Each structure stands twice: as C-alpha cells, then as structure tokens.
DRENVO-741605 format. One line per 4 residues: number of its first residue (from 0); their letters; for each residue x, y, z of N, C-alpha, C, O. Coordinates in steps of 0.02 Angstrom, whole numbers. Example, Ala and Ser with C-alpha at 12.3 -4.5 7.8 and 13.67 -1.06 7.14 Angstrom:
2
0> AS> 660 -284 390 615 -225 390 660 -165 390 712 -166 423 ~ 642 -112 354 684 -53 357 645 2 394 670 57 402 $
This chain:
320
0> XXXX> 2149 343 -449 2108 307 -487 2081 366 -552 2060 423 -545 ~ 2093 322 -616 2075 364 -676 2007 389 -675 1964 367 -637 ~ 1997 431 -713 1921 492 -703 1904 488 -777 1944 508 -819 ~ 1854 466 -792 1820 505 -880 1756 525 -879 1716 530 -833 $
4> XXXX> 1752 538 -938 1638 566 -918 1601 494 -932 1610 445 -969 ~ 1553 513 -881 1514 480 -871 1427 507 -911 1389 548 -886 ~ 1416 474 -970 1358 484 -1008 1310 469 -965 1308 425 -922 ~ 1252 533 -986 1166 514 -945 1185 515 -868 1147 478 -839 $
8> XXXX> 1222 539 -834 1224 536 -772 1231 602 -743 1281 636 -755 ~ 1175 628 -696 1169 702 -682 1211 704 -603 1196 692 -545 ~ 1282 730 -648 1336 713 -600 1397 766 -611 1403 781 -671 ~ 1430 789 -580 1512 808 -611 1525 792 -668 1515 732 -680 $
12> XXXX> 1553 836 -727 1574 802 -780 1626 714 -763 1623 653 -775 ~ 1675 772 -724 1725 703 -710 1729 673 -661 1756 696 -611 ~ 1702 612 -665 1690 571 -601 1747 495 -601 1798 483 -633 ~ 1717 464 -560 1775 406 -549 1723 361 -588 1663 375 -594 $
16> XXXX> 1747 315 -609 1732 239 -653 1706 209 -588 1662 173 -612 ~ 1703 202 -537 1687 181 -508 1588 224 -463 1534 207 -438 ~ 1611 256 -474 1555 306 -458 1508 326 -527 1449 339 -518 ~ 1525 326 -567 1495 321 -620 1445 270 -630 1387 279 -648 $
20> XXXX> 1491 184 -607 1440 119 -626 1379 125 -546 1319 113 -553 ~ 1407 142 -486 1328 169 -430 1306 191 -446 1252 163 -437 ~ 1293 254 -486 1242 308 -516 1201 266 -559 1140 261 -551 ~ 1234 237 -607 1197 202 -660 1166 129 -623 1124 100 -657 $
24> XXXX> 1180 101 -568 1155 44 -531 1120 83 -470 1111 46 -422 ~ 1100 144 -463 1049 157 -438 1000 165 -462 945 147 -440 ~ 1015 200 -524 939 221 -562 925 171 -597 865 157 -595 ~ 965 129 -636 920 64 -633 865 41 -610 818 26 -647 $
28> XXXX> 861 30 -520 866 4 -458 788 22 -456 743 -16 -440 ~ 783 95 -477 708 120 -449 658 97 -483 650 88 -543 ~ 614 83 -417 531 65 -407 477 107 -394 472 124 -335 ~ 449 122 -419 401 153 -398 318 123 -370 279 85 -400 $
32> XXXX> 315 141 -333 253 104 -306 186 157 -299 199 217 -307 ~ 127 141 -287 68 182 -316 27 169 -261 24 108 -250 ~ -12 208 -215 -33 193 -173 -116 219 -179 -112 268 -215 ~ -166 212 -167 -206 229 -167 -266 229 -112 -276 179 -77 $
36> XXXX> -309 292 -105 -311 299 -34 -396 272 -30 -428 266 -83 ~ -426 257 37 -475 255 14 -530 290 66 -509 330 108 ~ -596 272 62 -651 304 119 -633 365 172 -597 354 222 ~ -657 421 160 -639 444 227 -604 512 183 -608 568 208 $
40> XXXX> -571 503 118 -533 535 121 -552 606 64 -514 652 46 ~ -618 594 49 -665 632 -10 -660 717 43 -643 731 101 ~ -685 753 -13 -678 818 24 -715 873 -52 -689 879 -108 ~ -793 909 -24 -797 963 -67 -742 1007 -130 -692 1042 -118 $
44> XXXX> -769 991 -193 -721 1024 -253 -674 961 -286 -654 968 -344 ~ -652 885 -239 -620 832 -296 -634 825 -365 -684 820 -401 ~ -586 825 -371 -579 804 -454 -599 864 -507 -589 873 -567 ~ -632 902 -455 -657 974 -513 -578 981 -562 -582 951 -615 $
48> XXXX> -530 1007 -554 -479 1037 -567 -456 991 -623 -442 1014 -678 ~ -452 933 -609 -457 868 -668 -492 889 -732 -467 896 -788 ~ -586 900 -705 -640 894 -764 -613 970 -793 -607 973 -854 ~ -602 1012 -766 -597 1083 -808 -518 1071 -861 -507 1105 -911 $
52> XXXX> -489 1036 -846 -403 1040 -877 -383 975 -902 -325 954 -902 ~ -435 943 -923 -407 901 -968 -483 846 -1000 -527 818 -968 ~ -476 848 -1042 -532 819 -1104 -532 745 -1074 -580 729 -1039 ~ -481 698 -1086 -484 624 -1058 -518 635 -967 -544 589 -935 $
56> XXXX> -512 670 -953 -548 664 -883 -609 686 -867 -640 663 -819 ~ -630 731 -903 -704 761 -928 -736 703 -943 -784 680 -913 ~ -702 675 -999 -737 608 -1021 -756 559 -990 -807 529 -1005 ~ -717 544 -938 -707 485 -897 -779 496 -831 -826 458 -820 $
60> XXXX> -769 538 -811 -829 590 -765 -865 589 -812 -867 529 -799 ~ -902 597 -863 -959 587 -888 -1003 523 -905 -1064 514 -908 ~ -943 481 -918 -952 408 -927 -959 401 -865 -1015 379 -876 ~ -956 398 -817 -962 394 -741 -1021 393 -716 -1046 357 -672 $
64> XXXX> -1049 451 -757 -1109 508 -732 -1151 459 -750 -1194 438 -710 ~ -1143 433 -814 -1186 367 -850 -1195 329 -816 -1252 328 -792 ~ -1142 273 -792 -1142 225 -749 -1176 224 -710 -1206 171 -699 ~ -1184 266 -682 -1201 283 -600 -1264 287 -612 -1304 249 -585 $
68> XXXX> -1280 328 -649 -1372 360 -659 -1374 431 -616 -1419 473 -621 ~ -1335 435 -585 -1355 519 -570 -1292 567 -567 -1242 533 -552 ~ -1280 623 -574 -1204 656 -593 -1169 671 -529 -1161 726 -504 ~ -1148 607 -504 -1107 619 -454 -1047 658 -462 -1009 644 -416 $
72> XXXX> -1013 719 -518 -1002 755 -527 -1001 818 -480 -952 847 -454 ~ -1081 833 -475 -1111 893 -470 -1093 889 -384 -1078 941 -355 ~ -1097 823 -347 -1093 801 -286 -1021 828 -270 -1015 870 -225 ~ -961 805 -308 -907 796 -301 -890 885 -305 -882 914 -251 $
76> XXXX> -886 924 -370 -872 989 -362 -894 1036 -337 -872 1093 -338 ~ -959 1008 -300 -992 1076 -275 -1067 1035 -221 -1121 1063 -213 ~ -1054 990 -200 -1111 977 -150 -1054 986 -79 -994 999 -77 ~ -1103 972 -26 -1084 984 56 -1069 912 79 -1084 859 52 $
80> XXXX> -1030 927 144 -1000 866 149 -1037 794 175 -1020 735 177 ~ -1102 839 196 -1157 791 209 -1162 755 137 -1137 702 116 ~ -1189 785 118 -1204 761 37 -1143 687 13 -1161 630 -3 ~ -1076 710 18 -993 678 8 -1003 591 38 -984 536 17 $
84> XXXX> -1061 626 122 -1046 559 163 -1090 510 142 -1082 453 162 ~ -1145 527 97 -1185 454 63 -1158 405 57 -1098 414 47 ~ -1175 342 58 -1155 283 37 -1160 303 -38 -1108 329 -58 ~ -1201 297 -78 -1185 294 -145 -1133 334 -184 -1104 323 -237 $
88> XXXX> -1132 396 -131 -1073 441 -174 -1001 430 -147 -957 423 -190 ~ -982 428 -82 -918 403 -46 -873 365 -104 -831 384 -145 ~ -902 305 -86 -856 264 -130 -818 279 -207 -762 277 -232 ~ -869 292 -221 -885 295 -322 -831 362 -313 -779 363 -346 $
92> XXXX> -847 414 -269 -805 493 -278 -757 482 -267 -723 518 -303 ~ -717 444 -227 -640 433 -193 -589 399 -248 -530 410 -261 ~ -656 338 -286 -625 300 -331 -621 326 -397 -581 305 -439 ~ -667 379 -409 -647 421 -481 -598 463 -471 -550 456 -509 $
96> XXXX> -594 501 -434 -527 527 -420 -452 533 -418 -404 569 -432 ~ -478 448 -377 -395 420 -399 -388 397 -458 -344 415 -498 ~ -431 356 -468 -421 308 -544 -422 376 -608 -389 369 -660 ~ -455 426 -598 -437 469 -667 -380 529 -660 -366 565 -708 $
100> XXXX> -356 533 -613 -305 564 -586 -231 532 -615 -191 564 -649 ~ -223 458 -592 -192 409 -626 -195 404 -720 -145 395 -755 ~ -262 411 -743 -238 385 -821 -224 464 -844 -202 464 -901 ~ -230 525 -818 -200 599 -822 -117 592 -816 -79 608 -861 $
104> XXXX> -100 569 -765 -14 583 -754 22 560 -805 -1 520 -846 ~ 80 583 -807 138 584 -863 165 543 -845 166 536 -784 ~ 199 499 -882 253 454 -853 219 390 -811 257 342 -804 ~ 173 387 -792 140 331 -741 147 256 -783 120 222 -827 $
108> XXXX> 196 256 -743 231 169 -764 256 133 -690 313 129 -667 ~ 186 105 -659 200 91 -591 258 24 -611 266 1 -668 ~ 299 -1 -537 320 -70 -523 274 -97 -486 266 -158 -487 ~ 236 -59 -449 191 -109 -396 149 -53 -374 156 7 -384 $
112> XXXX> 88 -97 -330 16 -36 -335 11 -72 -268 32 -127 -250 ~ -24 -20 -235 -79 -60 -163 -125 -9 -183 -129 31 -229 ~ -171 -30 -117 -236 27 -111 -279 2 -30 -289 -57 -17 ~ -297 55 13 -313 44 44 -378 40 86 -409 85 115 $
116> XXXX> -390 -25 79 -480 -33 78 -518 -33 4 -493 -67 -40 ~ -571 1 -8 -587 28 -60 -546 56 -116 -565 53 -174 ~ -484 84 -98 -422 120 -147 -399 45 -176 -382 52 -235 ~ -394 -15 -157 -384 -75 -185 -426 -97 -250 -410 -136 -294 $
120> XXXX> -482 -59 -242 -523 -75 -334 -462 1 -382 -429 -4 -434 ~ -470 52 -343 -403 104 -385 -370 56 -396 -394 21 -440 ~ -308 32 -367 -246 23 -360 -244 -45 -444 -194 -60 -475 ~ -309 -67 -455 -319 -130 -504 -345 -95 -560 -323 -111 -616 $
124> XXXX> -398 -41 -555 -377 15 -628 -326 23 -642 -312 17 -701 ~ -279 39 -597 -216 78 -605 -173 15 -639 -148 35 -692 ~ -161 -42 -629 -120 -63 -657 -147 -139 -709 -113 -191 -707 ~ -214 -133 -756 -252 -141 -787 -278 -215 -751 -263 -267 -780 $
128> XXXX> -306 -216 -705 -311 -279 -707 -405 -289 -716 -430 -343 -730 ~ -445 -227 -703 -493 -186 -698 -523 -176 -760 -488 -212 -796 ~ -558 -154 -790 -587 -89 -847 -586 -28 -796 -580 -33 -735 ~ -594 29 -832 -633 72 -783 -697 51 -787 -689 10 -742 $
132> XXXX> -736 46 -797 -801 39 -825 -822 -4 -745 -859 17 -701 ~ -773 -83 -747 -798 -119 -699 -783 -97 -638 -830 -100 -599 ~ -729 -73 -615 -712 -55 -579 -773 -12 -556 -816 -36 -519 ~ -775 47 -579 -840 71 -542 -916 31 -526 -945 33 -472 $
136> XXXX> -934 2 -575 -995 -44 -555 -955 -83 -504 -1003 -118 -490 ~ -914 -104 -470 -900 -158 -430 -902 -105 -369 -951 -118 -333 ~ -868 -52 -347 -859 2 -301 -943 23 -278 -972 17 -224 ~ -970 52 -350 -1044 72 -324 -1091 -9 -299 -1135 -10 -255 $
140> XXXX> -1072 -60 -333 -1109 -141 -281 -1067 -114 -210 -1093 -68 -177 ~ -1013 -137 -191 -973 -135 -138 -992 -85 -101 -971 -92 -44 ~ -1024 -37 -108 -1051 38 -94 -1144 -3 -29 -1164 -3 29 ~ -1159 -21 -80 -1222 -10 -82 -1222 -89 -41 -1257 -87 10 $
144> XXXX> -1202 -129 -49 -1199 -187 -15 -1174 -184 72 -1204 -220 112 ~ -1124 -144 93 -1098 -120 154 -1144 -89 173 -1149 -112 230 ~ -1182 -53 168 -1228 2 164 -1292 -39 204 -1309 -20 260 ~ -1321 -92 173 -1366 -148 193 -1355 -204 242 -1395 -242 270 $
148> XXXX> -1264 -195 247 -1259 -234 293 -1270 -198 358 -1290 -229 407 ~ -1261 -151 359 -1243 -92 422 -1298 -89 460 -1302 -78 520 ~ -1354 -103 408 -1429 -94 429 -1446 -153 483 -1479 -146 534 ~ -1413 -220 456 -1435 -265 488 -1426 -275 589 -1462 -300 632 $
152> XXXX> -1371 -247 588 -1379 -235 672 -1303 -164 691 -1254 -141 663 ~ -1329 -160 738 -1285 -98 748 -1206 -123 764 -1185 -173 792 ~ -1171 -66 734 -1087 -94 726 -1045 -44 718 -1079 3 698 ~ -971 -23 725 -971 33 729 -869 -3 731 -849 -61 741 $
156> XXXX> -822 70 714 -754 55 722 -718 98 782 -744 152 798 ~ -658 76 818 -634 122 844 -560 115 830 -533 61 815 ~ -520 190 839 -497 192 830 -385 175 911 -358 196 961 ~ -383 160 895 -311 133 955 -247 148 940 -214 121 895 $
160> XXXX> -228 196 983 -163 231 980 -105 202 1026 -116 185 1084 ~ -58 198 1003 16 179 1042 0 107 1115 19 107 1174 ~ -49 44 1067 -43 10 1112 -19 -70 1057 -58 -100 1019 ~ 38 -84 1066 41 -144 1050 -4 -191 991 -63 -176 980 $
164> XXXX> 20 -234 966 -66 -262 898 -59 -318 939 -115 -335 958 ~ 1 -365 967 -25 -424 998 -79 -416 1057 -120 -461 1067 ~ -79 -350 1100 -122 -326 1150 -199 -337 1132 -243 -376 1151 ~ -195 -283 1082 -248 -268 1056 -276 -339 1003 -332 -329 978 $
168> XXXX> -252 -387 990 -282 -439 959 -304 -480 1018 -357 -511 1019 ~ -254 -478 1076 -295 -515 1120 -334 -494 1174 -366 -531 1210 ~ -331 -414 1180 -403 -435 1199 -482 -415 1178 -534 -410 1212 ~ -462 -407 1089 -523 -419 1044 -537 -497 1054 -584 -495 1014 $
172> XXXX> -537 -539 1067 -515 -612 1072 -558 -625 1137 -608 -660 1139 ~ -531 -593 1186 -555 -604 1258 -626 -567 1272 -653 -564 1327 ~ -647 -546 1224 -756 -500 1226 -766 -550 1210 -732 -590 1178 ~ -845 -552 1246 -874 -581 1225 -930 -550 1178 -977 -515 1196 $
176> XXXX> -912 -576 1106 -959 -538 1053 -911 -519 1009 -855 -534 1032 ~ -908 -489 949 -889 -481 900 -863 -426 885 -893 -381 856 ~ -791 -423 908 -757 -349 894 -655 -403 879 -618 -442 910 ~ -658 -360 807 -597 -374 795 -547 -338 769 -580 -292 744 $
180> XXXX> -471 -321 753 -426 -279 747 -444 -275 675 -430 -332 657 ~ -465 -248 630 -494 -217 565 -437 -191 509 -430 -207 450 ~ -392 -140 556 -348 -82 507 -295 -79 519 -288 -20 537 ~ -221 -116 523 -156 -113 537 -142 -23 501 -117 -36 446 $
184> XXXX> -143 5 502 -144 77 487 -64 75 490 -33 77 437 ~ -26 71 559 42 94 552 70 64 627 32 44 671 ~ 122 63 632 155 47 690 112 79 742 107 138 724 ~ 81 70 793 40 88 860 -22 132 825 -39 181 859 $
188> XXXX> -59 122 764 -121 152 753 -138 86 744 -91 48 731 ~ -209 58 749 -234 19 734 -325 27 737 -349 69 776 ~ -374 -18 691 -452 16 720 -482 -52 741 -432 -87 731 ~ -513 -80 755 -554 -106 787 -628 -116 753 -646 -68 719 $
192> XXXX> -668 -166 756 -722 -166 704 -751 -211 754 -716 -245 793 ~ -820 -211 752 -872 -254 784 -935 -242 795 -961 -211 748 ~ -969 -254 838 -1038 -246 857 -1020 -205 928 -982 -225 972 ~ -1059 -144 927 -1070 -84 961 -1045 -83 1032 -1003 -47 1059 $
196> XXXX> -1087 -141 1058 -1056 -143 1132 -1017 -161 1142 -993 -156 1198 ~ -982 -203 1082 -924 -264 1098 -842 -212 1086 -784 -223 1102 ~ -864 -175 1064 -824 -133 1028 -797 -63 1081 -742 -35 1082 ~ -871 -47 1130 -852 -14 1179 -831 -51 1216 -779 -25 1238 $
200> XXXX> -837 -92 1236 -785 -149 1304 -723 -141 1283 -684 -106 1315 ~ -708 -166 1236 -637 -161 1199 -586 -95 1238 -537 -87 1274 ~ -637 -59 1201 -609 17 1225 -590 15 1272 -529 11 1266 ~ -608 17 1339 -623 23 1381 -560 -35 1415 -532 -7 1462 $
204> XXXX> -545 -70 1409 -489 -117 1405 -437 -115 1388 -393 -143 1420 ~ -423 -77 1323 -372 -59 1310 -322 20 1333 -264 42 1329 ~ -407 46 1364 -355 120 1392 -319 87 1459 -267 107 1484 ~ -374 11 1489 -355 1 1539 -267 -16 1534 -227 7 1575 $
208> XXXX> -245 -63 1471 -202 -99 1450 -126 -43 1444 -68 -52 1426 ~ -159 9 1466 -105 57 1401 -126 112 1357 -115 171 1371 ~ -152 94 1311 -180 131 1249 -184 211 1275 -211 231 1326 ~ -153 245 1232 -155 307 1234 -229 353 1225 -246 404 1254 $
212> XXXX> -271 306 1162 -307 332 1154 -380 263 1118 -364 228 1070 ~ -429 258 1141 -469 214 1108 -543 245 1098 -593 244 1134 ~ -532 268 1043 -598 315 1024 -643 249 967 -621 203 934 ~ -725 281 979 -775 270 958 -770 314 882 -773 376 883 $
216> XXXX> -765 282 828 -769 328 757 -831 334 736 -879 296 744 ~ -826 387 707 -915 412 679 -918 386 592 -932 416 540 ~ -903 329 605 -937 267 544 -996 242 558 -1016 234 615 ~ -1045 219 476 -1079 198 481 -1100 114 501 -1156 90 509 $
220> XXXX> -1010 69 506 -1065 9 518 -958 -34 524 -908 -2 509 ~ -959 -96 546 -900 -126 554 -860 -164 486 -854 -224 471 ~ -837 -105 454 -821 -142 423 -743 -173 410 -691 -146 431 ~ -744 -214 384 -675 -263 390 -702 -318 444 -660 -338 484 $
224> XXXX> -763 -343 450 -757 -380 503 -847 -437 481 -897 -425 448 ~ -823 -494 522 -889 -530 506 -943 -491 498 -983 -501 452 ~ -948 -447 539 -1021 -404 527 -1042 -370 467 -1091 -332 467 ~ -988 -387 390 -1005 -386 361 -995 -432 321 -965 -412 272 $
228> XXXX> -1010 -504 319 -1016 -550 277 -1085 -545 214 -1080 -559 154 ~ -1162 -516 258 -1189 -524 218 -1176 -474 148 -1196 -495 94 ~ -1146 -416 151 -1095 -396 106 -1032 -418 49 -1016 -398 -7 ~ -1006 -471 99 -967 -518 48 -999 -548 13 -982 -554 -46 $
232> XXXX> -1051 -575 36 -1104 -647 -4 -1097 -607 -71 -1058 -612 -119 ~ -1163 -555 -52 -1185 -492 -113 -1114 -492 -159 -1104 -516 -215 ~ -1078 -461 -123 -1003 -448 -200 -973 -483 -239 -955 -480 -298 ~ -968 -536 -178 -942 -594 -212 -965 -607 -282 -930 -591 -330 $
236> XXXX> -1024 -638 -289 -1072 -636 -339 -1051 -589 -413 -1040 -607 -471 ~ -1051 -531 -385 -1014 -474 -431 -947 -478 -441 -929 -463 -498 ~ -914 -492 -410 -816 -507 -448 -814 -567 -490 -774 -571 -536 ~ -863 -622 -471 -853 -678 -493 -874 -681 -576 -860 -711 -629 $
240> XXXX> -915 -632 -550 -969 -633 -645 -921 -581 -690 -927 -579 -751 ~ -861 -528 -644 -838 -485 -677 -756 -513 -721 -723 -555 -691 ~ -743 -499 -758 -669 -520 -806 -623 -476 -795 -625 -419 -818 ~ -545 -512 -735 -497 -482 -709 -437 -500 -777 -429 -555 -804 $
244> XXXX> -396 -431 -792 -337 -469 -836 -301 -474 -781 -310 -466 -720 ~ -235 -499 -834 -169 -520 -796 -142 -433 -789 -145 -397 -839 ~ -118 -407 -729 -88 -328 -724 -9 -333 -759 29 -380 -773 ~ -8 -260 -766 38 -225 -771 101 -233 -739 157 -232 -765 $
248> XXXX> 84 -243 -660 122 -239 -586 71 -261 -568 11 -255 -580 ~ 128 -309 -513 81 -325 -444 57 -268 -381 80 -214 -361 ~ 6 -305 -365 -44 -267 -326 -30 -291 -260 -39 -352 -256 ~ -8 -260 -200 2 -284 -122 -58 -286 -98 -81 -237 -69 $
252> XXXX> -105 -360 -109 -166 -353 -71 -161 -350 24 -127 -371 70 ~ -244 -293 7 -240 -289 96 -257 -352 119 -253 -349 180 ~ -272 -403 104 -284 -456 134 -215 -511 145 -212 -552 191 ~ -178 -504 109 -138 -554 91 -38 -497 126 17 -521 140 $
256> XXXX> -53 -444 126 12 -381 139 65 -425 81 119 -446 103 ~ 48 -436 15 93 -487 -27 87 -489 -109 40 -512 -140 ~ 146 -459 -137 136 -442 -212 108 -505 -244 145 -553 -244 ~ 22 -513 -281 -13 -527 -304 -27 -509 -411 -48 -461 -444 $
260> XXXX> -5 -570 -427 -13 -546 -512 -55 -586 -557 -63 -576 -617 ~ -85 -640 -515 -142 -699 -547 -217 -660 -536 -243 -644 -483 ~ -231 -656 -574 -306 -644 -600 -335 -648 -528 -338 -611 -479 ~ -362 -725 -548 -404 -769 -494 -388 -782 -429 -430 -807 -392 $
264> XXXX> -313 -763 -400 -311 -744 -335 -337 -685 -323 -367 -680 -270 ~ -334 -628 -368 -330 -553 -352 -419 -540 -353 -443 -485 -338 ~ -461 -599 -372 -523 -590 -352 -525 -648 -314 -585 -664 -318 ~ -506 -677 -291 -515 -722 -215 -508 -638 -147 -542 -607 -106 $
268> XXXX> -453 -637 -170 -420 -603 -109 -481 -519 -97 -479 -479 -51 ~ -517 -520 -144 -549 -466 -168 -628 -475 -116 -650 -434 -75 ~ -658 -544 -137 -693 -536 -101 -669 -557 -16 -704 -555 34 ~ -640 -565 -19 -615 -596 78 -596 -535 91 -577 -532 150 $
272> XXXX> -591 -487 64 -571 -437 103 -602 -388 136 -577 -355 181 ~ -673 -382 107 -728 -358 167 -730 -357 227 -749 -314 266 ~ -699 -433 238 -740 -443 294 -676 -480 335 -682 -518 383 ~ -607 -458 300 -545 -492 322 -499 -402 365 -523 -347 351 $
276> XXXX> -451 -406 401 -416 -341 393 -390 -319 378 -345 -361 376 ~ -364 -262 351 -320 -229 307 -246 -209 333 -221 -163 365 ~ -224 -266 303 -156 -268 316 -101 -217 262 -69 -233 212 ~ -106 -149 300 -85 -76 285 -4 -87 283 37 -81 238 $
280> XXXX> 1 -107 360 72 -67 392 99 -131 355 133 -108 309 ~ 102 -202 352 129 -274 338 126 -257 253 172 -275 217 ~ 85 -232 234 96 -191 133 158 -168 149 213 -195 148 ~ 140 -113 163 218 -52 160 257 -91 149 278 -103 93 $
284> XXXX> 280 -124 215 372 -145 229 367 -219 191 420 -244 174 ~ 292 -260 175 322 -292 102 333 -242 38 377 -274 9 ~ 325 -196 5 353 -157 -43 401 -139 -50 434 -136 -102 ~ 421 -113 37 483 -81 33 550 -144 32 608 -137 11 $
288> XXXX> 526 -188 54 561 -253 61 572 -288 -18 617 -325 -37 ~ 528 -269 -47 526 -295 -131 560 -236 -175 561 -240 -236 ~ 585 -184 -143 620 -134 -192 597 -83 -208 629 -53 -251 ~ 541 -56 -187 529 1 -162 539 76 -155 514 108 -108 $
292> XXXX> 576 102 -202 607 163 -183 577 222 -176 609 274 -165 ~ 504 217 -184 469 287 -171 386 274 -197 371 243 -248 ~ 345 301 -158 282 287 -133 253 344 -174 294 382 -149 ~ 224 377 -208 153 398 -243 94 394 -239 63 353 -272 $
296> XXXX> 56 447 -184 8 432 -127 -53 465 -230 -45 515 -264 ~ -93 417 -238 -139 459 -317 -222 455 -285 -262 409 -276 ~ -223 498 -279 -306 533 -256 -307 562 -199 -252 574 -173 ~ -383 586 -155 -381 645 -127 -346 635 -61 -352 581 -34 $
300> XXXX> -306 689 -29 -280 678 41 -219 653 45 -198 633 -9 ~ -190 648 81 -97 656 98 -117 595 163 -67 588 197 ~ -155 565 179 -172 511 242 -119 439 230 -87 424 280 ~ -112 410 190 -94 357 156 4 372 156 39 329 184 $
304> XXXX> 30 419 132 97 443 147 112 469 196 172 474 206 ~ 59 498 256 94 500 308 73 464 347 64 473 407 ~ 62 408 307 46 307 367 116 297 346 156 277 389 ~ 140 309 276 200 273 249 258 282 297 288 237 327 $
308> XXXX> 273 364 299 328 396 332 315 361 413 369 356 444 ~ 260 338 449 264 337 495 288 226 515 306 187 559 ~ 270 227 442 299 128 453 380 136 422 428 103 439 ~ 378 183 379 455 186 359 490 249 363 493 274 307 $
312> XXXX> 536 307 436 537 358 416 594 383 339 594 437 310 ~ 628 331 327 696 329 274 644 354 200 658 402 164 ~ 585 307 189 536 316 147 528 385 103 511 440 125 ~ 544 370 39 529 444 4 440 431 -28 418 382 -59 $
316> XXXX> 400 496 -4 329 495 -17 311 553 -56 336 607 -39 ~ 264 550 -117 247 598 -138 191 626 -154 195 642 -95 ~ 133 653 -178 76 676 -181 66 680 -252 76 733 -281 ~ 48 636 -281 0 659 -369 -14 740 -360 -43 771 -404 $
C-alpha cells in the first residue's frame, strides 16, 4: 500500500493512508465526560492550594464567604473533621471545591457532565445551566432543608455489598416501613435508605439472602428516600424561583440516568432528586453508550473514578 506523510497526527512520519484515517477518526470522536462528587468527599485543607495559587479561585472563595454569611474557607482550609461535617458546611464546601477547580482548569470543554447527588449541582454550574452564585445558594438551602427533614423522624442509610439489585429492591419492598434503594453506586454496591428500624430489618434479611455486607452508615438521615419529602417541598420553591440557562452540554441526571439539556426538565429532575434514587451505575453506563471516552473527576477525593472503573473496567478515568 502507498505510504504518505500524515500531518497533525502523533505517529511515525510514514504510515499508511488507512492508518492515518483511523487516527484522525479516533481524534475526532474523543468525548470528555466530567464527573462531580457528593457529600462525604470533604477533607481538611480542601481548596487551600487553589485559593493560594489562583486569583480567580481566591475571588470566588471570597464571594462564597459573602453569600453564605460566614467564612467557610476558614473551616475548609483549617477546620477539624467534625467542623466539616456540619450540615451548613459540608455540602457548600464540596460544591465550592468542585466548581472552583473546574473554573481554573485549562481546556475545560466538557461534552457531558454528571454529579453524584450533591455533585449534580456542581455539574450544572460547570455546564452553564446555573450561575456560580445561584448554585451556591441552592446548595446551602438544600443542606439546611435536608437537616430539618432528618430531625423529624429517626432515619438512616446502609451499604449493601455483593447482592443483586433486584434482590435488594424486593427485600426493601417486603419490609413493613419506609426503606428503599437510594444509591446505585456500581454493580454489587447499593445503598438503602429509610426509617431506622426498617433499614435495620432490611439489613438482616439481605445478609440472609447472601449479601457480603449490610452495614448501617454514619449519616444524619435517610437521603434519597420518601423521608426527604419535607426537604423536597422546601427546595422545590427555591429551584422554581431560580433561573436556569440552556447548558453548553448535556447533564446525565441522577433521576433519569440520561442526557438532559432542556432547562425546564433539568429543574423538574433536580426537585425529584431528593426523594429518588441516585442512578449512578446507569448514568455511567449511558454516558459510555453515548460515546464518553474519558471520565475526569473534579473535586475532592477519587471515589467516583473508582466507581466508574468498577462499572466498566476499560473506562479511562482521570482526577483533575
């Protein structure tokens, strides 16, 4: 076969025309997905390097202090683990670290975004559906509404390992009381959520059904379950009053596990999210089916990148 030079391709100078075309096609169809973590990824010192090394980051952090009415940066950079666990701090802190990191990245041009629970708000700022200020206000309101809902009735969550999704769902449905599948994190790793006694009973039945582990988690309440209905109602009003723009790329929302670009639909799904399960496994699978060639985790920790690799061992994951 005739050989020619193939410009703008990182390969030996003389390659076949066929190989040149293949390389150009591969380059053309690169689709970068950016993913944003949720509550639990926080750590002392988060964001401090951004604050100290970027004027843009510093100005955004200071703007956040003004919006929240307290210096969240002092707690993020120097606070204790216990201080970081406070409801009014944790969710805004993770949001700020993720969003400000995204805004300081070079060549940040996502073709698709997704966030785990709280992380969906970060994703919506990253793709332009929400402004930085509106996103932070909603996250702060969300945290406070969830805390109030947690105080109404004792509730909790539990991690279930190595049990088929359908079995988990069936056991939850058989329990007298509120308990549901809340987080589909990756195959063989689900989180259930609900009334404390119902979750405890479900854990016992899941162990009997063959679960490797069914462990109550140290969380303040039953997130992503019907127990969050009071919080959903409170947050709904705030979301409805907020302006959402058409995003630069689709968001794969927790509720649908599908690409969404319509601002009205994004709002609707965001309101439902508090009482509905996080379909993370299904979201990642759909992103791959839709052409995602890499997943960059933006924010504290590396949990989501690890889950992506458990969902698809061939997936390329990067930590920003």
